[in-house]
C-alpha positions as CSV (number, residue, x, y, z in Angstrom):
1,M,-51.9,3.6,-19.2
2,E,-54.1,2.5,-15.4
3,K,-55.1,5.1,-13.5
4,P,-54.2,4.8,-10.0
5,P,-56.3,3.8,-8.0
6,L,-59.5,6.6,-6.6
7,T,-58.0,8.1,-2.7
8,S,-60.3,7.9,0.2
9,A,-61.7,11.8,-0.6
10,E,-61.6,11.4,-4.0
11,K,-64.6,8.7,-2.9
12,K,-65.7,10.1,0.2
13,K,-66.8,12.6,-2.9
14,L,-67.4,10.6,-4.9
15,R,-70.5,8.9,-2.5
16,G,-71.6,12.5,-2.1
17,M,-72.9,13.1,-5.6
18,A,-74.1,9.7,-6.3
19,Q,-76.7,9.9,-3.0
20,R,-79.1,11.4,-5.3
21,L,-78.6,9.4,-8.0
22,K,-81.2,6.1,-8.3
23,P,-79.9,3.0,-10.3
24,L,-79.7,2.2,-13.4
25,V,-78.8,-1.4,-12.9
26,H,-81.3,-4.3,-11.0
27,I,-79.0,-7.4,-11.2
28,G,-81.4,-9.7,-9.9
29,K,-81.1,-14.0,-9.7
30,H,-79.7,-14.6,-13.4
31,G,-76.9,-12.7,-11.6
32,L,-74.4,-10.8,-14.3
33,T,-75.2,-12.4,-18.1
34,E,-74.0,-10.3,-20.3
35,S,-76.2,-8.3,-21.3
36,V,-76.4,-6.9,-17.7
37,L,-72.5,-6.6,-18.5
38,A,-74.0,-4.8,-21.7
39,E,-75.9,-2.6,-20.1
40,I,-73.4,-1.3,-17.3
41,E,-70.7,-0.5,-19.8
42,T,-72.9,2.4,-21.8
43,A,-73.9,2.6,-18.6
44,L,-70.7,3.8,-17.1
45,T,-69.3,5.6,-21.0
46,K,-72.3,7.6,-20.5
47,N,-72.3,9.1,-17.1
48,G,-69.1,7.8,-16.1
49,L,-71.1,7.2,-11.9
50,I,-73.3,4.6,-11.5
51,K,-75.4,2.6,-9.0
52,I,-76.1,-1.0,-8.6
53,R,-78.7,-2.6,-7.1
54,F,-78.3,-6.0,-6.3
55,E,-80.6,-8.8,-5.4
56,R,-79.4,-11.0,-3.4
57,D,-77.3,-12.1,0.1
58,R,-74.5,-9.9,1.1
59,A,-71.7,-12.8,0.0
60,G,-73.2,-12.9,-3.4
61,I,-72.9,-9.0,-3.6
62,Q,-69.1,-9.3,-2.8
63,T,-68.9,-11.5,-5.7
64,L,-70.5,-9.3,-8.0
65,C,-68.6,-6.4,-6.8
66,S,-65.6,-8.3,-8.1
67,E,-66.6,-9.7,-10.9
68,I,-67.8,-5.7,-12.3
69,T,-64.9,-3.6,-11.2
70,E,-62.8,-6.8,-13.2
71,K,-65.2,-7.0,-16.2
72,T,-65.5,-3.1,-16.3
73,G,-62.5,-1.9,-15.0
74,A,-64.4,0.8,-13.0
75,E,-63.8,1.3,-9.2
76,L,-66.4,0.1,-5.9
77,V,-66.7,3.4,-3.8
78,G,-69.2,2.0,-1.6
79,G,-72.3,0.4,-0.7
80,V,-75.0,0.1,1.2
81,G,-77.0,-2.9,1.9
82,K,-77.7,-3.7,-1.5
83,T,-77.3,-1.1,-3.6
84,A,-73.5,-0.4,-5.0
85,V,-71.7,2.7,-6.6
86,F,-69.1,2.7,-9.4
87,F,-67.1,5.1,-10.9
88,R,-64.7,4.7,-14.3
89,D,-63.7,7.6,-15.6
90,M,-65.3,8.8,-18.8
91,P,-64.3,8.9,-22.1
92,E,-62.2,11.7,-24.0
93,E,-65.2,12.8,-26.0
94,E,-63.9,13.6,-30.0
95,T,-63.6,17.8,-30.3
96,E,-63.4,18.9,-34.1
97,P,-60.6,21.5,-34.2
98,A,-61.6,25.2,-34.1
99,E,-60.9,27.1,-37.3
């Protein structure tokens, strides 16, 4: 079941929360390699809201952002300069039934 896209109000709230975050992943000149993609997956699963720093030009950053959203299922919340913020719902934790 696919979730509906975030509303602009939800994105605004997430951007505000992301201001205090440090970039968890840095994407350099080698681009979106399998290891970088695995790192992004791990960060999204653990945190839900992550900031990524790019070492590319503007067109390259846009291309990478669309690749990331396509391959991870995360949504681009916003970006400034060479930094972008992505959000994906964290998986529900399995809780043990109370006895």
